[in-house]
PDB file with one MODEL, atoms N, CA, C and O in Angstrom:
MODEL        1
ATOM      1  N   MET A   1      19.431   4.614  -2.332  1.00  0.00           N
ATOM      2  CA  MET A   1      20.076   5.273  -3.449  1.00  0.00           C
ATOM      3  C   MET A   1      19.336   6.535  -3.858  1.00  0.00           C
ATOM      4  O   MET A   1      19.961   7.538  -4.201  1.00  0.00           O
ATOM      5  N   SER A   2      18.001   6.492  -3.825  1.00  0.00           N
ATOM      6  CA  SER A   2      17.217   7.657  -4.243  1.00  0.00           C
ATOM      7  C   SER A   2      16.822   8.530  -3.053  1.00  0.00           C
ATOM      8  O   SER A   2      16.084   9.501  -3.216  1.00  0.00           O
ATOM      9  N   ASN A   3      17.306   8.192  -1.864  1.00  0.00           N
ATOM     10  CA  ASN A   3      16.989   8.936  -0.638  1.00  0.00           C
ATOM     11  C   ASN A   3      15.483   8.937  -0.355  1.00  0.00           C
ATOM     12  O   ASN A   3      14.938   9.902   0.180  1.00  0.00           O
ATOM     13  N   GLY A   4      14.833   7.842  -0.721  1.00  0.00           N
ATOM     14  CA  GLY A   4      13.402   7.706  -0.462  1.00  0.00           C
ATOM     15  C   GLY A   4      12.507   8.275  -1.553  1.00  0.00           C
ATOM     16  O   GLY A   4      11.282   8.210  -1.449  1.00  0.00           O
ATOM     17  N   LYS A   5      13.113   8.835  -2.605  1.00  0.00           N
ATOM     18  CA  LYS A   5      12.321   9.450  -3.674  1.00  0.00           C
ATOM     19  C   LYS A   5      11.542   8.399  -4.467  1.00  0.00           C
ATOM     20  O   LYS A   5      10.363   8.587  -4.767  1.00  0.00           O
ATOM     21  N   TYR A   6      12.202   7.300  -4.802  1.00  0.00           N
ATOM     22  CA  TYR A   6      11.546   6.229  -5.544  1.00  0.00           C
ATOM     23  C   TYR A   6      11.249   5.096  -4.571  1.00  0.00           C
ATOM     24  O   TYR A   6      12.152   4.588  -3.906  1.00  0.00           O
ATOM     25  N   LYS A   7       9.999   4.708  -4.492  1.00  0.00           N
ATOM     26  CA  LYS A   7       9.560   3.659  -3.571  1.00  0.00           C
ATOM     27  C   LYS A   7       9.555   2.318  -4.297  1.00  0.00           C
ATOM     28  O   LYS A   7       9.057   2.205  -5.417  1.00  0.00           O
ATOM     29  N   SER A   8      10.112   1.317  -3.648  1.00  0.00           N
ATOM     30  CA  SER A   8      10.050  -0.026  -4.222  1.00  0.00           C
ATOM     31  C   SER A   8       8.714  -0.659  -3.852  1.00  0.00           C
ATOM     32  O   SER A   8       8.076  -0.277  -2.872  1.00  0.00           O
ATOM     33  N   VAL A   9       8.317  -1.610  -4.638  1.00  0.00           N
ATOM     34  CA  VAL A   9       7.066  -2.312  -4.400  1.00  0.00           C
ATOM     35  C   VAL A   9       7.377  -3.592  -3.641  1.00  0.00           C
ATOM     36  O   VAL A   9       8.250  -4.361  -4.042  1.00  0.00           O
ATOM     37  N   GLU A  10       6.670  -3.818  -2.555  1.00  0.00           N
ATOM     38  CA  GLU A  10       6.858  -5.068  -1.839  1.00  0.00           C
ATOM     39  C   GLU A  10       6.188  -6.170  -2.636  1.00  0.00           C
ATOM     40  O   GLU A  10       5.029  -6.045  -3.031  1.00  0.00           O
ATOM     41  N   HIS A  11       6.904  -7.228  -2.868  1.00  0.00           N
ATOM     42  CA  HIS A  11       6.438  -8.287  -3.758  1.00  0.00           C
ATOM     43  C   HIS A  11       6.256  -9.581  -2.986  1.00  0.00           C
ATOM     44  O   HIS A  11       7.195 -10.084  -2.371  1.00  0.00           O
ATOM     45  N   ARG A  12       5.067 -10.105  -3.021  1.00  0.00           N
ATOM     46  CA  ARG A  12       4.780 -11.404  -2.407  1.00  0.00           C
ATOM     47  C   ARG A  12       3.983 -12.218  -3.418  1.00  0.00           C
ATOM     48  O   ARG A  12       3.167 -11.681  -4.167  1.00  0.00           O
ATOM     49  N   VAL A  13       4.231 -13.505  -3.423  1.00  0.00           N
ATOM     50  CA  VAL A  13       3.592 -14.379  -4.398  1.00  0.00           C
ATOM     51  C   VAL A  13       2.809 -15.464  -3.675  1.00  0.00           C
ATOM     52  O   VAL A  13       3.270 -16.034  -2.686  1.00  0.00           O
ATOM     53  N   VAL A  14       1.625 -15.736  -4.185  1.00  0.00           N
ATOM     54  CA  VAL A  14       0.827 -16.858  -3.706  1.00  0.00           C
ATOM     55  C   VAL A  14       0.821 -17.886  -4.833  1.00  0.00           C
ATOM     56  O   VAL A  14       0.394 -17.592  -5.950  1.00  0.00           O
ATOM     57  N   ALA A  15       1.292 -19.079  -4.535  1.00  0.00           N
ATOM     58  CA  ALA A  15       1.357 -20.125  -5.560  1.00  0.00           C
ATOM     59  C   ALA A  15      -0.046 -20.553  -5.969  1.00  0.00           C
ATOM     60  O   ALA A  15      -0.949 -20.671  -5.141  1.00  0.00           O
ATOM     61  N   ASN A  16      -0.201 -20.779  -7.252  1.00  0.00           N
ATOM     62  CA  ASN A  16      -1.479 -21.218  -7.805  1.00  0.00           C
ATOM     63  C   ASN A  16      -1.197 -22.497  -8.587  1.00  0.00           C
ATOM     64  O   ASN A  16      -0.543 -22.454  -9.629  1.00  0.00           O
ATOM     65  N   GLY A  17      -1.682 -23.628  -8.094  1.00  0.00           N
ATOM     66  CA  GLY A  17      -1.405 -24.913  -8.719  1.00  0.00           C
ATOM     67  C   GLY A  17      -2.079 -25.129 -10.056  1.00  0.00           C
ATOM     68  O   GLY A  17      -1.765 -26.103 -10.741  1.00  0.00           O
ATOM     69  N   SER A  18      -2.988 -24.265 -10.453  1.00  0.00           N
ATOM     70  CA  SER A  18      -3.724 -24.480 -11.700  1.00  0.00           C
ATOM     71  C   SER A  18      -3.167 -23.689 -12.882  1.00  0.00           C
ATOM     72  O   SER A  18      -3.586 -23.910 -14.019  1.00  0.00           O
ATOM     73  N   LYS A  19      -2.233 -22.776 -12.636  1.00  0.00           N
ATOM     74  CA  LYS A  19      -1.669 -21.982 -13.734  1.00  0.00           C
ATOM     75  C   LYS A  19      -0.154 -22.055 -13.692  1.00  0.00           C
ATOM     76  O   LYS A  19       0.444 -22.173 -12.622  1.00  0.00           O
ATOM     77  N   THR A  20       0.457 -21.986 -14.855  1.00  0.00           N
ATOM     78  CA  THR A  20       1.911 -21.971 -14.954  1.00  0.00           C
ATOM     79  C   THR A  20       2.423 -20.578 -14.620  1.00  0.00           C
ATOM     80  O   THR A  20       1.840 -19.574 -15.027  1.00  0.00           O
ATOM     81  N   ARG A  21       3.503 -20.534 -13.886  1.00  0.00           N
ATOM     82  CA  ARG A  21       4.084 -19.247 -13.502  1.00  0.00           C
ATOM     83  C   ARG A  21       5.572 -19.281 -13.805  1.00  0.00           C
ATOM     84  O   ARG A  21       6.256 -20.257 -13.497  1.00  0.00           O
ATOM     85  N   ILE A  22       6.063 -18.224 -14.404  1.00  0.00           N
ATOM     86  CA  ILE A  22       7.487 -18.109 -14.699  1.00  0.00           C
ATOM     87  C   ILE A  22       8.021 -16.894 -13.960  1.00  0.00           C
ATOM     88  O   ILE A  22       7.443 -15.809 -14.031  1.00  0.00           O
ATOM     89  N   SER A  23       9.128 -17.080 -13.250  1.00  0.00           N
ATOM     90  CA  SER A  23       9.780 -15.973 -12.541  1.00  0.00           C
ATOM     91  C   SER A  23      11.178 -15.796 -13.097  1.00  0.00           C
ATOM     92  O   SER A  23      11.864 -16.771 -13.404  1.00  0.00           O
ATOM     93  N   VAL A  24      11.594 -14.548 -13.225  1.00  0.00           N
ATOM     94  CA  VAL A  24      12.938 -14.249 -13.680  1.00  0.00           C
ATOM     95  C   VAL A  24      13.557 -13.278 -12.668  1.00  0.00           C
ATOM     96  O   VAL A  24      13.457 -12.062 -12.833  1.00  0.00           O
ATOM     97  N   PRO A  25      14.193 -13.815 -11.625  1.00  0.00           N
ATOM     98  CA  PRO A  25      14.798 -12.919 -10.641  1.00  0.00           C
ATOM     99  C   PRO A  25      16.105 -12.336 -11.168  1.00  0.00           C
ATOM    100  O   PRO A  25      16.878 -13.013 -11.845  1.00  0.00           O
ATOM    101  N   ILE A  26      16.327 -11.098 -10.851  1.00  0.00           N
ATOM    102  CA  ILE A  26      17.572 -10.429 -11.229  1.00  0.00           C
ATOM    103  C   ILE A  26      18.146  -9.814  -9.957  1.00  0.00           C
ATOM    104  O   ILE A  26      17.485  -9.017  -9.291  1.00  0.00           O
ATOM    105  N   PHE A  27      19.358 -10.182  -9.631  1.00  0.00           N
ATOM    106  CA  PHE A  27      19.999  -9.675  -8.425  1.00  0.00           C
ATOM    107  C   PHE A  27      21.248  -8.899  -8.809  1.00  0.00           C
ATOM    108  O   PHE A  27      22.084  -9.389  -9.569  1.00  0.00           O
ATOM    109  N   VAL A  28      21.370  -7.710  -8.292  1.00  0.00           N
ATOM    110  CA  VAL A  28      22.555  -6.888  -8.504  1.00  0.00           C
ATOM    111  C   VAL A  28      23.073  -6.524  -7.125  1.00  0.00           C
ATOM    112  O   VAL A  28      22.418  -5.806  -6.370  1.00  0.00           O
ATOM    113  N   ASN A  29      24.240  -7.020  -6.811  1.00  0.00           N
ATOM    114  CA  ASN A  29      24.803  -6.773  -5.486  1.00  0.00           C
ATOM    115  C   ASN A  29      26.156  -6.088  -5.583  1.00  0.00           C
ATOM    116  O   ASN A  29      27.001  -6.483  -6.387  1.00  0.00           O
ATOM    117  N   PRO A  30      26.362  -5.068  -4.770  1.00  0.00           N
ATOM    118  CA  PRO A  30      27.686  -4.453  -4.694  1.00  0.00           C
ATOM    119  C   PRO A  30      28.684  -5.427  -4.070  1.00  0.00           C
ATOM    120  O   PRO A  30      28.291  -6.465  -3.538  1.00  0.00           O
ATOM    121  N   ARG A  31      29.954  -5.099  -4.133  1.00  0.00           N
ATOM    122  CA  ARG A  31      30.981  -5.879  -3.434  1.00  0.00           C
ATOM    123  C   ARG A  31      30.813  -5.641  -1.940  1.00  0.00           C
ATOM    124  O   ARG A  31      30.325  -4.583  -1.544  1.00  0.00           O
ATOM    125  N   PRO A  32      31.203  -6.594  -1.101  1.00  0.00           N
ATOM    126  CA  PRO A  32      31.061  -6.420   0.351  1.00  0.00           C
ATOM    127  C   PRO A  32      31.743  -5.154   0.886  1.00  0.00           C
ATOM    128  O   PRO A  32      31.286  -4.581   1.875  1.00  0.00           O
ATOM    129  N   SER A  33      32.810  -4.721   0.251  1.00  0.00           N
ATOM    130  CA  SER A  33      33.549  -3.541   0.721  1.00  0.00           C
ATOM    131  C   SER A  33      33.003  -2.223   0.182  1.00  0.00           C
ATOM    132  O   SER A  33      33.508  -1.159   0.539  1.00  0.00           O
ATOM    133  N   ASP A  34      31.978  -2.274  -0.675  1.00  0.00           N
ATOM    134  CA  ASP A  34      31.396  -1.052  -1.235  1.00  0.00           C
ATOM    135  C   ASP A  34      30.534  -0.333  -0.199  1.00  0.00           C
ATOM    136  O   ASP A  34      29.890  -0.965   0.639  1.00  0.00           O
ATOM    137  N   VAL A  35      30.534   0.983  -0.270  1.00  0.00           N
ATOM    138  CA  VAL A  35      29.703   1.815   0.599  1.00  0.00           C
ATOM    139  C   VAL A  35      28.428   2.148  -0.157  1.00  0.00           C
ATOM    140  O   VAL A  35      28.476   2.580  -1.309  1.00  0.00           O
ATOM    141  N   ILE A  36      27.274   1.944   0.498  1.00  0.00           N
ATOM    142  CA  ILE A  36      25.992   2.251  -0.129  1.00  0.00           C
ATOM    143  C   ILE A  36      25.282   3.342   0.660  1.00  0.00           C
ATOM    144  O   ILE A  36      25.499   3.491   1.862  1.00  0.00           O
ATOM    145  N   GLY A  37      24.449   4.090  -0.013  1.00  0.00           N
ATOM    146  CA  GLY A  37      23.696   5.172   0.612  1.00  0.00           C
ATOM    147  C   GLY A  37      23.107   6.039  -0.480  1.00  0.00           C
ATOM    148  O   GLY A  37      23.235   5.723  -1.663  1.00  0.00           O
ATOM    149  N   PRO A  38      22.458   7.135  -0.094  1.00  0.00           N
ATOM    150  CA  PRO A  38      21.876   8.031  -1.097  1.00  0.00           C
ATOM    151  C   PRO A  38      22.941   8.555  -2.066  1.00  0.00           C
ATOM    152  O   PRO A  38      24.041   8.924  -1.654  1.00  0.00           O
ATOM    153  N   LEU A  39      22.603   8.582  -3.339  1.00  0.00           N
ATOM    154  CA  LEU A  39      23.547   9.081  -4.351  1.00  0.00           C
ATOM    155  C   LEU A  39      23.746  10.588  -4.191  1.00  0.00           C
ATOM    156  O   LEU A  39      22.794  11.333  -3.957  1.00  0.00           O
ATOM    157  N   HIS A  40      25.000  11.018  -4.322  1.00  0.00           N
ATOM    158  CA  HIS A  40      25.314  12.448  -4.200  1.00  0.00           C
ATOM    159  C   HIS A  40      24.557  13.272  -5.237  1.00  0.00           C
ATOM    160  O   HIS A  40      24.128  14.390  -4.952  1.00  0.00           O
ATOM    161  N   GLU A  41      24.393  12.721  -6.438  1.00  0.00           N
ATOM    162  CA  GLU A  41      23.702  13.437  -7.509  1.00  0.00           C
ATOM    163  C   GLU A  41      22.240  13.707  -7.148  1.00  0.00           C
ATOM    164  O   GLU A  41      21.697  14.758  -7.489  1.00  0.00           O
ATOM    165  N   VAL A  42      21.609  12.761  -6.460  1.00  0.00           N
ATOM    166  CA  VAL A  42      20.216  12.930  -6.049  1.00  0.00           C
ATOM    167  C   VAL A  42      20.121  14.037  -5.003  1.00  0.00           C
ATOM    168  O   VAL A  42      19.238  14.892  -5.076  1.00  0.00           O
ATOM    169  N   LEU A  43      21.018  14.020  -4.045  1.00  0.00           N
ATOM    170  CA  LEU A  43      20.994  15.031  -2.983  1.00  0.00           C
ATOM    171  C   LEU A  43      21.308  16.421  -3.535  1.00  0.00           C
ATOM    172  O   LEU A  43      20.650  17.396  -3.171  1.00  0.00           O
ATOM    173  N   GLU A  44      22.305  16.517  -4.407  1.00  0.00           N
ATOM    174  CA  GLU A  44      22.701  17.815  -4.958  1.00  0.00           C
ATOM    175  C   GLU A  44      21.607  18.412  -5.838  1.00  0.00           C
ATOM    176  O   GLU A  44      21.351  19.615  -5.776  1.00  0.00           O
ATOM    177  N   SER A  45      20.956  17.575  -6.662  1.00  0.00           N
ATOM    178  CA  SER A  45      19.967  18.105  -7.593  1.00  0.00           C
ATOM    179  C   SER A  45      18.698  18.574  -6.880  1.00  0.00           C
ATOM    180  O   SER A  45      18.002  19.464  -7.369  1.00  0.00           O
ATOM    181  N   SER A  46      18.398  17.978  -5.732  1.00  0.00           N
ATOM    182  CA  SER A  46      17.161  18.335  -5.034  1.00  0.00           C
ATOM    183  C   SER A  46      17.406  19.225  -3.818  1.00  0.00           C
ATOM    184  O   SER A  46      16.467  19.807  -3.275  1.00  0.00           O
ATOM    185  N   GLY A  47      18.668  19.332  -3.389  1.00  0.00           N
ATOM    186  CA  GLY A  47      18.981  20.117  -2.198  1.00  0.00           C
ATOM    187  C   GLY A  47      18.531  19.446  -0.906  1.00  0.00           C
ATOM    188  O   GLY A  47      18.474  20.094   0.139  1.00  0.00           O
ATOM    189  N   GLU A  48      18.214  18.168  -0.966  1.00  0.00           N
ATOM    190  CA  GLU A  48      17.742  17.430   0.213  1.00  0.00           C
ATOM    191  C   GLU A  48      18.888  17.046   1.134  1.00  0.00           C
ATOM    192  O   GLU A  48      20.040  16.936   0.716  1.00  0.00           O
ATOM    193  N   LYS A  49      18.543  16.846   2.389  1.00  0.00           N
ATOM    194  CA  LYS A  49      19.478  16.248   3.334  1.00  0.00           C
ATOM    195  C   LYS A  49      19.293  14.740   3.240  1.00  0.00           C
ATOM    196  O   LYS A  49      18.186  14.275   2.967  1.00  0.00           O
ATOM    197  N   PRO A  50      20.360  13.961   3.462  1.00  0.00           N
ATOM    198  CA  PRO A  50      20.217  12.507   3.379  1.00  0.00           C
ATOM    199  C   PRO A  50      19.303  11.962   4.474  1.00  0.00           C
ATOM    200  O   PRO A  50      19.376  12.389   5.626  1.00  0.00           O
ATOM    201  N   LEU A  51      18.446  11.019   4.102  1.00  0.00           N
ATOM    202  CA  LEU A  51      17.581  10.329   5.059  1.00  0.00           C
ATOM    203  C   LEU A  51      18.222   9.037   5.548  1.00  0.00           C
ATOM    204  O   LEU A  51      17.795   8.455   6.545  1.00  0.00           O
ATOM    205  N   TYR A  52      19.259   8.596   4.828  1.00  0.00           N
ATOM    206  CA  TYR A  52      19.954   7.352   5.144  1.00  0.00           C
ATOM    207  C   TYR A  52      21.448   7.627   5.233  1.00  0.00           C
ATOM    208  O   TYR A  52      21.981   8.477   4.520  1.00  0.00           O
ATOM    209  N   LYS A  53      22.115   6.895   6.121  1.00  0.00           N
ATOM    210  CA  LYS A  53      23.560   7.065   6.257  1.00  0.00           C
ATOM    211  C   LYS A  53      24.284   6.166   5.263  1.00  0.00           C
ATOM    212  O   LYS A  53      23.707   5.222   4.724  1.00  0.00           O
ATOM    213  N   GLN A  54      25.528   6.466   5.036  1.00  0.00           N
ATOM    214  CA  GLN A  54      26.389   5.629   4.212  1.00  0.00           C
ATOM    215  C   GLN A  54      26.795   4.422   5.055  1.00  0.00           C
ATOM    216  O   GLN A  54      27.253   4.588   6.185  1.00  0.00           O
ATOM    217  N   VAL A  55      26.635   3.217   4.523  1.00  0.00           N
ATOM    218  CA  VAL A  55      27.004   2.001   5.250  1.00  0.00           C
ATOM    219  C   VAL A  55      27.742   1.050   4.326  1.00  0.00           C
ATOM    220  O   VAL A  55      27.563   1.085   3.109  1.00  0.00           O
ATOM    221  N   LEU A  56      28.572   0.200   4.914  1.00  0.00           N
ATOM    222  CA  LEU A  56      29.212  -0.846   4.135  1.00  0.00           C
ATOM    223  C   LEU A  56      28.150  -1.854   3.710  1.00  0.00           C
ATOM    224  O   LEU A  56      27.289  -2.234   4.502  1.00  0.00           O
ATOM    225  N   TYR A  57      28.220  -2.272   2.475  1.00  0.00           N
ATOM    226  CA  TYR A  57      27.248  -3.246   1.990  1.00  0.00           C
ATOM    227  C   TYR A  57      27.303  -4.526   2.828  1.00  0.00           C
ATOM    228  O   TYR A  57      26.266  -5.130   3.103  1.00  0.00           O
ATOM    229  N   SER A  58      28.500  -4.941   3.231  1.00  0.00           N
ATOM    230  CA  SER A  58      28.616  -6.157   4.043  1.00  0.00           C
ATOM    231  C   SER A  58      27.894  -6.006   5.381  1.00  0.00           C
ATOM    232  O   SER A  58      27.322  -6.976   5.878  1.00  0.00           O
ATOM    233  N   ASP A  59      27.907  -4.810   5.977  1.00  0.00           N
ATOM    234  CA  ASP A  59      27.183  -4.576   7.235  1.00  0.00           C
ATOM    235  C   ASP A  59      25.676  -4.652   7.012  1.00  0.00           C
ATOM    236  O   ASP A  59      24.948  -5.200   7.840  1.00  0.00           O
ATOM    237  N   TYR A  60      25.211  -4.104   5.897  1.00  0.00           N
ATOM    238  CA  TYR A  60      23.784  -4.176   5.581  1.00  0.00           C
ATOM    239  C   TYR A  60      23.340  -5.623   5.405  1.00  0.00           C
ATOM    240  O   TYR A  60      22.296  -6.022   5.923  1.00  0.00           O
ATOM    241  N   VAL A  61      24.128  -6.409   4.677  1.00  0.00           N
ATOM    242  CA  VAL A  61      23.785  -7.815   4.438  1.00  0.00           C
ATOM    243  C   VAL A  61      23.759  -8.595   5.748  1.00  0.00           C
ATOM    244  O   VAL A  61      22.865  -9.413   5.967  1.00  0.00           O
ATOM    245  N   LYS A  62      24.737  -8.345   6.622  1.00  0.00           N
ATOM    246  CA  LYS A  62      24.744  -9.015   7.930  1.00  0.00           C
ATOM    247  C   LYS A  62      23.465  -8.685   8.692  1.00  0.00           C
ATOM    248  O   LYS A  62      22.850  -9.568   9.291  1.00  0.00           O
ATOM    249  N   HIS A  63      23.066  -7.422   8.670  1.00  0.00           N
ATOM    250  CA  HIS A  63      21.840  -7.013   9.348  1.00  0.00           C
ATOM    251  C   HIS A  63      20.622  -7.688   8.714  1.00  0.00           C
ATOM    252  O   HIS A  63      19.731  -8.152   9.426  1.00  0.00           O
ATOM    253  N   PHE A  64      20.579  -7.745   7.408  1.00  0.00           N
ATOM    254  CA  PHE A  64      19.451  -8.328   6.675  1.00  0.00           C
ATOM    255  C   PHE A  64      19.240  -9.789   7.059  1.00  0.00           C
ATOM    256  O   PHE A  64      18.104 -10.223   7.256  1.00  0.00           O
ATOM    257  N   PHE A  65      20.340 -10.557   7.166  1.00  0.00           N
ATOM    258  CA  PHE A  65      20.222 -11.987   7.448  1.00  0.00           C
ATOM    259  C   PHE A  65      20.247 -12.317   8.942  1.00  0.00           C
ATOM    260  O   PHE A  65      20.093 -13.480   9.315  1.00  0.00           O
ATOM    261  N   ARG A  66      20.436 -11.327   9.786  1.00  0.00           N
ATOM    262  CA  ARG A  66      20.486 -11.546  11.234  1.00  0.00           C
ATOM    263  C   ARG A  66      19.114 -11.921  11.792  1.00  0.00           C
ATOM    264  O   ARG A  66      19.030 -12.658  12.775  1.00  0.00           O
ATOM    265  N   LYS A  67      18.065 -11.436  11.192  1.00  0.00           N
ATOM    266  CA  LYS A  67      16.717 -11.698  11.704  1.00  0.00           C
ATOM    267  C   LYS A  67      15.811 -12.137  10.563  1.00  0.00           C
ATOM    268  O   LYS A  67      16.191 -12.064   9.394  1.00  0.00           O
ATOM    269  N   ALA A  68      14.627 -12.587  10.907  1.00  0.00           N
ATOM    270  CA  ALA A  68      13.674 -12.989   9.876  1.00  0.00           C
ATOM    271  C   ALA A  68      13.295 -11.779   9.029  1.00  0.00           C
ATOM    272  O   ALA A  68      13.192 -10.662   9.536  1.00  0.00           O
ATOM    273  N   HIS A  69      13.093 -12.008   7.756  1.00  0.00           N
ATOM    274  CA  HIS A  69      12.723 -10.918   6.851  1.00  0.00           C
ATOM    275  C   HIS A  69      11.371 -10.350   7.255  1.00  0.00           C
ATOM    276  O   HIS A  69      10.405 -11.085   7.457  1.00  0.00           O
ATOM    277  N   ASP A  70      11.323  -9.029   7.369  1.00  0.00           N
ATOM    278  CA  ASP A  70      10.087  -8.370   7.796  1.00  0.00           C
ATOM    279  C   ASP A  70       9.773  -7.222   6.843  1.00  0.00           C
ATOM    280  O   ASP A  70       9.793  -6.054   7.231  1.00  0.00           O
ATOM    281  N   GLY A  71       9.484  -7.566   5.599  1.00  0.00           N
ATOM    282  CA  GLY A  71       9.143  -6.543   4.619  1.00  0.00           C
ATOM    283  C   GLY A  71      10.270  -5.562   4.410  1.00  0.00           C
ATOM    284  O   GLY A  71      11.443  -5.937   4.401  1.00  0.00           O
ATOM    285  N   LYS A  72       9.915  -4.313   4.244  1.00  0.00           N
ATOM    286  CA  LYS A  72      10.900  -3.277   3.952  1.00  0.00           C
ATOM    287  C   LYS A  72      11.595  -2.731   5.189  1.00  0.00           C
ATOM    288  O   LYS A  72      12.479  -1.883   5.065  1.00  0.00           O
ATOM    289  N   SER A  73      11.224  -3.187   6.368  1.00  0.00           N
ATOM    290  CA  SER A  73      11.810  -2.616   7.575  1.00  0.00           C
ATOM    291  C   SER A  73      13.317  -2.844   7.683  1.00  0.00           C
ATOM    292  O   SER A  73      13.980  -2.196   8.493  1.00  0.00           O
ATOM    293  N   THR A  74      13.865  -3.754   6.877  1.00  0.00           N
ATOM    294  CA  THR A  74      15.302  -3.977   6.947  1.00  0.00           C
ATOM    295  C   THR A  74      16.099  -2.753   6.510  1.00  0.00           C
ATOM    296  O   THR A  74      17.240  -2.582   6.940  1.00  0.00           O
ATOM    297  N   VAL A  75      15.534  -1.913   5.681  1.00  0.00           N
ATOM    298  CA  VAL A  75      16.236  -0.701   5.243  1.00  0.00           C
ATOM    299  C   VAL A  75      16.336   0.331   6.361  1.00  0.00           C
ATOM    300  O   VAL A  75      17.155   1.247   6.289  1.00  0.00           O
ATOM    301  N   ASP A  76      15.507   0.187   7.395  1.00  0.00           N
ATOM    302  CA  ASP A  76      15.569   1.099   8.536  1.00  0.00           C
ATOM    303  C   ASP A  76      16.926   1.052   9.233  1.00  0.00           C
ATOM    304  O   ASP A  76      17.277   1.971   9.973  1.00  0.00           O
ATOM    305  N   PHE A  77      17.679  -0.005   9.001  1.00  0.00           N
ATOM    306  CA  PHE A  77      19.035  -0.133   9.543  1.00  0.00           C
ATOM    307  C   PHE A  77      19.874   1.095   9.199  1.00  0.00           C
ATOM    308  O   PHE A  77      20.716   1.512   9.995  1.00  0.00           O
ATOM    309  N   ALA A  78      19.654   1.671   8.031  1.00  0.00           N
ATOM    310  CA  ALA A  78      20.489   2.775   7.548  1.00  0.00           C
ATOM    311  C   ALA A  78      19.823   4.141   7.726  1.00  0.00           C
ATOM    312  O   ALA A  78      20.417   5.156   7.365  1.00  0.00           O
ATOM    313  N   LYS A  79      18.610   4.190   8.271  1.00  0.00           N
ATOM    314  CA  LYS A  79      17.941   5.495   8.455  1.00  0.00           C
ATOM    315  C   LYS A  79      18.682   6.356   9.461  1.00  0.00           C
ATOM    316  O   LYS A  79      19.202   5.864  10.463  1.00  0.00           O
ATOM    317  N   ILE A  80      18.720   7.650   9.175  1.00  0.00           N
ATOM    318  CA  ILE A  80      19.360   8.602  10.089  1.00  0.00           C
ATOM    319  C   ILE A  80      18.369   8.983  11.161  1.00  0.00           C
ATOM    320  O   ILE A  80      18.690   9.777  12.045  1.00  0.00           O
TER     321      ILE A  80
ENDMDL
END
């Protein structure tokens, strides 16, 4: 969405049996038929060329679950 401008943090948790831990996951998913990719507003305001192609969200999800999760490399599916 940000064309690589904003980096997400890879999150991994190690369970600790001696302390209480509370997690609040929040998931926001487009509809399977929605097209995802860099926002036009981001590209226009910065004059950048897109680093990622527009893809159907359902195609991205299929790719994501096709193989074992390997960190952020799953986003490489959409790299130009």
